[in-house]
N, C-alpha and C positions, 0 to 999 in steps of 0.2 A: 432539516437537511436530509436529502435522499440517501438511503443506505446503498452502498455499492453492491453489485451482484458478484463481486470478486472479494474473496477473503484476503487477509494480509499475506498468507502463505502463497496464494495464487499470484498475487501481485509480485511478490518476491521472486517467484519462479519465472514470471514474464520478464522481469528486469535481468535475471540471470541469462535469459536468451539473448537479450540485447548485449550484455557484456561479453557473450561468447562470439559476437560478431554478426549476428543476424540484423538485417535492416529494419529500421523503425516502422516503415510503411508495411512491411511484410508481417511484422508482429501485430500491428494494429488491425490489419485485415484478418489475420488468423483468429484473433480473439474478439473481434467486433468492438473495438474501442476507437476513440478518436486520438489523433496525435496530441491534442492538448491534454487529454486525460493521461496519456502515457507520460508526457513530460511533467505533469503534476506529480504523478507517482514517483518518477525519477527524482524529483526535487525532494519529496518527502522521505522516500525509502532508499534512495541511492547511497551506496557505500555501506549499507548495513549487512550484517551476517545474521544467521539464525538466532544467535544469542541476543543481539541487540533488538531483534524483532520481538522476542519474548518479553524482554524488559519494557519495551514500548507498550505492549499490550497490557502488562500489569499496571504500569503507570496510568494508562488511559482508564482502566477499570477503577482504580483507586480515585482518580480525579472525578469520575462520574459519580461514584459513591459519595464523595465529599460534597459535591454539588447538590445531590439529593438531600443530604442532611441539612445543608444551609437553607434550601428552599422550603423545607418543612418546618 
């Protein structure tokens, strides 16, 4: 899977722009993303705050570590 050029914090900030009332097409044009990517981000990260984002990152790292242990 291709790694995103945007970090979770950048995605979080982009979604905050949307929540503040900025149009989706303007956000996508400004950041160079497609509308489909934006809506995938919205589905995955929508409604999160900074604390939830940190918890998600920790869980993803732990999950990756456990998968490496199982594969070896």
